[in-house]
N, C-alpha and C positions, 0 to 999 in steps of 0.2 A: 528534842533531846537536850536535857540540861547538862551543864558541866559535870555535876555529880554523877549523872547516869553514864556519861562518857568515861569517867574515871573508874567507876565501880558499877557495872550494869546490875540493875535490880531484878530483871526477869531471870528465873532459874535456868541454868545451863546444865545439861546432863551429858555425860559420856558413858555410853553403853557398849559392852563388849559381848560378842558371841565367840565361843571357842570351838575349834574343830578337834574333837576327841577321837584319836585314831583307834580303830578296833581290830585291825589285822596286821599288827607290826611284824609278826613272824613271816607272813606271806609277802609283805613288802620287801623284807630283807632278801627274799628269794626272787624278786623281780615282778611281783604283782602290783597292780594299781592299789593305792590306799583307799580304804573305806572309812568314812567318818560318821559320827553322830554330832550334830550341832547342839551346843549347850549355851544357853543364855536367855535373857540378857543378865549380865552382871553390871550394875549401874552405880556410877559415881556422880555425886553432885559436884559440879565444877564452879569454882569461884575465881573471878578475875579482878585484878586491881592494878591500875596503871600507876607506876611509881617513877621517880626521877624525871618528872615532867619538866622539860625545858622549852620555853617559847623562844624561837629563833627570830632573828631580824629579817629573814628573807621570806616570811609568810609560811613558815613550817613550825612544827612542834615535834620534839623528840621525847621518847618515853620507853620504858620496858613494861611488858604486860605480864605481871606475876600471876601464875596459875597454881591453884591448889585443888586437890581432889579428895573428897570424903565419901567413903563407901555408904551406899543407901541400901540396907538389907530389904526394906519394904518394897523396893522396886526391882529386886533381884530374885533369881530362881534359887539361889543358894548363898553360901557364905564365901568370903575371900579364901577360905581354907579348902574349898572344893578343889579336887585334883583331876587332871585329865592327861592323856598321853599325847605327846607332841614330839617333834623332831628336836634333836640336840643341836640347837643353833650355835652355841660356842664351839663345839667340835667341828661343825661344817665351816664356821668362820675361819678358824685356824687352818683347816684343811684346804680351803680356797686360797688363803693367803700364801701358803707354802708351795703352791703349784709351780712357781718360778724358781724355787730353791733347788740346789743340787740334790740329786737322788738320795744321797746318804742322809741329808738333813730331813727330807720328807719321810724317809723310812724311820728315822729316829723319833720323829713326832708321832708316827703311827704306833711304834712300839710303846712309847710313853703313854699314849692314850689307852692302849690295851692294858698296860700295867695299872692304870688308874681305874680300870673297869668302866671306861667311858663308853656307854652304849650309844647306838645311833638314835634310839628313841628313849624317852624318859618321862616319868610322871612328875608334873609340876603343879603347884597350887596357882590359883588365879593371882594371888598377891605376889608370889615369887616371879612368875613370868612377866608380869607387868612392871613391878617396881624394883625388882632385882634380888639376886642372891649371889653368894660367893660360889663360883664355878671351879671345879677341880682343874680342868685343862687350862682355863684362863689364869688361874693362880700359878700353875707351873710355868706357863709361858711368860707371864709377867715377872716372875721371880728370876727367870733366866735372861730376859731381854729388855726388862723395863717396859716402857710404853712404845717400843719400836713396832711391835706387831699388834698388841691389844692395849687399850687405854688404861685398864685396871684389871683386878682379879674378879670383879663383879660383872654380872650380865643381867639385863632386864630390858624389855622392849621400850619401856618408858623410864629407864634408869635416870635418876637425877632430874626428872621432869616435875615431880611433885614439889610444891613450894619453891618453884623456880620460874624461869622465863625463857623465851625462845629467841632472844636477841633484842637489840635496840632498833626501834622503828623511828623513822623521821617521815612525817606525813604533812601534806599541805593542809592548811587550816581553811582554805577557801577565801581568805581575806582579800587576796589580790586577784583571784580568779575562782569564782564559785564552781566552775566546771572541774576544778582540780580538788574539790573537797575530799579529804581523807585518802587521796591518792598517795601511794608510797613514793617518797623522793629517794630515800636510802634505807638500807637494812644493814645493821652493824657497820654503819659508816661508809658503805659502798653502794653505788647506784646500780651495780649489776653483780651477778654471780660469776664465778670462775670454774664451776664444776663441770659444765657441759661442753659439748664440742662445737657449738655454733653461737654466734652473738645473739641470735633470736631466742634460743633456748635459755640463755643466761640473763635475759631481760627480766627485771622485776617490775611487773605491770600491775595496775589496778590498786585495789584497796585491801584491807584486812577482812572485808566482808561484813563489818558491823554497820556501816552507813556508806551510801554512794552519793554522788552529786545529785542535786534535785532535778526534776523534770527529765526523767530518763528517756532516752531515745531507744525504743525497743527494737529498732531495726539494727542497732549496733551491739556487738558482743560486750559483755561485762567481764572484767578480769579481777581475780582474787589471787593474792600471793599466799601460798601454803608452805610454811617453814617445815612442816612434817615431812614433806617430800622434796623440799628445796626447789620448787618451781612455781611458776604462775599457771593457774588453771582458768580456762575460758568458760564463760557461761553464756548460753544463747536463749533468747526468748522462746518460751514454749506456749504459754497461754495465760489468759486472765483468770485469776482465782479470787474467791471471796473468803475472808477470815473475820469472824466476829462482826459482820456487817460492814467491813471495810474492803473496798475493791483494790486488789493488788495485781502486780505482774509477776509471773514466775519465770525465773531463769534457771536452766538446768545445765549440767555438764553434758555436752553432746556425745553422741555415740563414738566419735572419732577422737575423744580426748586422750586415750591411750592407744590409738590405732597404730598399726605398723607404718613405717615411713613410706612404704610403697602406696599405701592408701591415703595417707595424709603427710605429705613431704615435710612440713614444718617440724614433725616429730623426729626427724633424722638426728637432730641435735641431742636427743635423749638416748641415742644408741651409744653405749660406752664400751670400750674407749673410742669406737668409730662405727661407721655404718656396716662394717662386716660383722658386727655383733648385735644387730637389732633382734629383739625378741618378737615372738608372735603377737599379733594384734590383741589389744586389751591388757597388755602387761607393760610395766616400766621398770627397768633395772635401777633400783635406788641405792645400790651398794656404795656409790660415791658420796651419798648423803648419810650413810649409816656406818661410817668408819670401816668400810671394807666388808661388812657382813653381807652374805649373798641374799639380800632382801629384794624381793620383787613385789611391787604394789599393783593392785588391780581394783576394780570395783567388787563389792561383795558377790560371792557365788560366781565370780568371773563373768559378771554382766557385760555384754557386748564383746566378749573375748572370742578368739578363734576356737572352733570346735576342737582343734588339736590339743588344747590345754584343759578341756572340760574333764571333770572327774565324776564318777557315778553319784556322789553325794550332793552335787551342786544342783540348785533349783533357782536360777536367776529370775528375779521379778522386778520390773522397772519401778513399780510403785514403792517397793520396800527397800530397794538397793541403789536407787539413783540419788545423786546429790542435787539439792535444789535450794534456791533462795527466793522467798516471797517478799517483795519490797513494795513500798509505797512509791508510785511513779512521781508523785508531787514533791515529797520531801527527800526521797532517797533512803528513808529509814528502813532497815531490814526488820520485818515483822515476824517472820518465821523462817527458820533455816535448818537444814539437815545435811551435815557433811559425812559421807559414807565412804569407807575405804577398807580394803582387805590387805593384810600382811601375809605374804607368802615367802617361802624359802626355795631357792633353786636346788633341787635334790638331784644329784648326778654322781657318777663314778669319779672318785678323786684319787689320784696317785698318792700312795703312802698310807691311805686309810683303807684297811682291809674290810672294814664294816660296810663300805660302799661298793664293793666289787661286783655285786650282782644286782644292783639297783637299776630300775627302769627310770629314765630321766622324766621327772615331773616337776611341776610347780606346786609345792606342798603348802596348802593353806594352813595358817596357824590360828588366825583370828580375824574377825572383821569388827569394825567399830561404827558407831553412829553418834556423832557429836551434834546435839540439837538444842534449840531454844525457840521460844515463842513469847511474844509480849504477854505480860500478866495483866490482871484486871485493872490495876492502878495505872499502868502505862497505856492500856487501851482507852480508859476513861479520859486520861489526860490528852491523848491524841485526838479523841473525838471532840473534846472541848476546845482545844487550841487550834486544831487544823480542820477536822472534818466539818464541824458546824459552820464556821466562817465560810468555808468553801461552798457548802450547800447553799448558804444565804446568797453568796455572790451569783449563783446560778439563776436566782430569781430576780436579781437586780434589773436585768433588761425588761422583764415582765412588769416589775413594779414601776420602773420608769415609764414604760409604755402605758400602764394603767393610769399613772398620774397625768401623763400627757393627754390621754383620752379624756380624763376627768376635767382637765383644764380647758380642753376644747369644748366639752359639753357646757361647762360653766360659762365660757366666753360666748357661746351661741345663745345660751339662755339670757345672759346679760344684754347681748346685742338685740335679741328679740324684745326684751323688756324695754330697752332704750328706744327701739323703733316704735313699739306700741305706745310708749309714753309720748314720743314725738308726734305720732299720728293723732293721738288724743288732743295734744296741744293745737295741732293744725285744725282739727274739727271744731274746737272751741273758738279759735280765732275766726274761722269761716262763719260760724254762727253769729258772732258779734258783728261782723261786717254786714251780714245779711239783715240783722235787726237795725 
């Protein structure tokens, strides 16, 4: 990997979205389970550029990773203007935040939402849900309270994420210790997070997933920090794979990555605000990472989740919905990667919001995403020329050395035999002369 590739990766990166289009909203309002039709992919080409690069004196480098997204109609099932029915996330966000308010305040918010005709479900376009729109209830609350409850009058799952960055990374260059190559030292100037309830959960471990230290030990887990969900994710070795004639090792997110704390105790730190509020297995409460919105993350289609959260429309499939990283065990370079995640909303009865009075508690899927890339032809050819071919040659060096050694032995034996033959001939001549 050259410096230019590190600053601005040349292989194309794609962000794909599948949306869950609700088809029985009237029945859900009466307490039925939701039924969805999955629609997608809607694909964006993602561009990354490291900026504000600062080389520090302690063997680290700091930078921001600017990201921009451009819609690719040719790789999508429709346009950004396609609409689908989903849950009213701003309404539920405000409704969740006011649960600790006095009763009269909760009732006031409920009345105001009804006056604004804020329905529990609404039709949104792909573009609006992802990148943002001005929401009526957010606009009202923001005008009354400023940013005390909501940060602005706009809402979007990726609001302010296009042509922006996810924080300042400081990573080790490997100059002083190659085993620390690209490991994160600090994020936004801090070595740890303060969002979760245990020190272990707040640790920022591993890399950003683009490159790992060389000569990977597959018996040890690999760690990647994901700013999207404000936590470190573990990857464990699954199998060897081949890509374009290159032998790689695959690390995957294990089944217990979002397991309940009773099944995997280290996840207790992600129960917020404490272990009395742990979610069912396969889910993680990300509200502390999403400015208080009732966001719950999982793997797509609730892969590996408890049966209690499954919905009729879900069809989890390991090959399609599992996160994986295929890396070169020699250099540590990531050759192929797919990060998959589902965004859900905790749908439940909320005091002050009459729209929720008959709801059955569910984890309502909104969308799932697949952020993926793989090395392009130019990068593959460069790798084969600079790494694979020399490595293949070194495999034959012992045989070549052995062959040369054998050849030298043969030559030595031949020369020795010739020398002996010549010496014996000389002796025969001398003996003949003496006889004469």
